C-alpha positions in Angstrom: 3.1 3.6 -11.8 2.8 -0.1 -13.1 4.6 -3.1 -10.8 6.9 -3.9 -14.2 7.8 -0.1 -13.9 8.8 -0.1 -10.8 11.1 -3.0 -11.5 12.1 -1.9 -14.9 12.6 1.9 -12.2 14.9 -0.5 -9.6 17.2 -2.3 -12.5 18.1 0.7 -14.8 19.3 2.7 -11.3 21.1 -0.3 -10.3 22.8 -1.1 -13.7 26.3 0.1 -11.9 26.4 -2.9 -9.2 25.6 -5.1 -12.2 22.4 -6.3 -10.5 19.6 -9.1 -12.0 17.0 -8.1 -13.9 15.7 -11.4 -11.7 17.1 -10.0 -8.6 15.6 -6.6 -8.7 12.1 -8.2 -9.0 12.7 -11.1 -6.0 13.5 -8.3 -3.8 10.6 -6.0 -4.7 8.1 -9.0 -5.0 9.4 -9.4 -0.3 8.7 -6.2 0.0 5.4 -5.9 -1.1 4.6 -9.6 0.8 6.2 -8.6 4.2 4.1 -5.1 4.0 1.2 -8.1 3.6 1.8 -10.2 6.0 2.0 -7.2 8.8 -1.0 -5.4 8.0 -2.7 -9.0 8.2 -1.7 -9.5 11.2 -3.1 -6.3 12.3 -0.1 -4.4 12.7 1.3 -1.2 11.8 4.3 -0.5 8.6 6.5 2.7 8.8 9.3 4.1 5.7 10.9 6.4 7.2 10.4 9.8 5.4 7.2 8.3 3.4 4.9 7.3 5.0 3.7 4.8 7.6 0.4 1.8 7.0 -2.0 0.7 9.1 -5.8 -1.2 9.3 -8.4 0.0 9.9 -11.4 -1.4 11.4 -14.8 0.0 9.6 -18.3 -0.1 11.8 -21.3 -1.8 10.3 -23.6 1.0 9.1 -27.0 1.1 6.9 -26.5 2.8 3.3 -27.9 3.7 0.8 -28.5 1.6 -3.4 -27.8 4.7 -5.5 -29.7 3.9 -8.5 -33.4 2.5 -6.5 -32.4 4.8 -2.7 -33.9 1.4 -0.7 -31.4 0.8 2.5 -28.8 -1.5 2.4 -26.8 -3.2 4.9 -22.7 -2.7 4.6 -21.3 -5.3 7.2 -18.6 -4.3 9.1 -14.9 -5.0 7.1 -11.0 -3.1 7.9 -9.8 -1.3 5.2 -5.9 -0.6 4.8 -4.8 3.0 5.6 -1.8 4.7 4.4 -0.6 8.1 5.9 2.1 9.9 4.9 5.2 11.6 6.5 5.2 15.7 7.7 8.6 15.4 5.6 6.6 13.8 2.5 3.7 16.1 2.7 5.2 18.7 2.8 7.4 18.0 -0.7 4.6 17.5 -2.1 2.9 21.1 -1.9 
């Protein structure tokens, strides 16, 4: 689901409350900005019965270039990890 599709779905679901589409767009944007800020600060963010996002440090390593088979250096970095809740995992089975 794309960002615009998410906004349209929430807007249609909240039409009975007469919330303008612009307000829905701002709310969704604020939620994603908040998650982004928490991850940049190396903090986790969780939503009950959905899951948790957190950052994980990846150590530097050497890899292999797929076409030339030459060894390459891969620098250390951080990545975002999502761990679904047990409730969500159960529903997906």
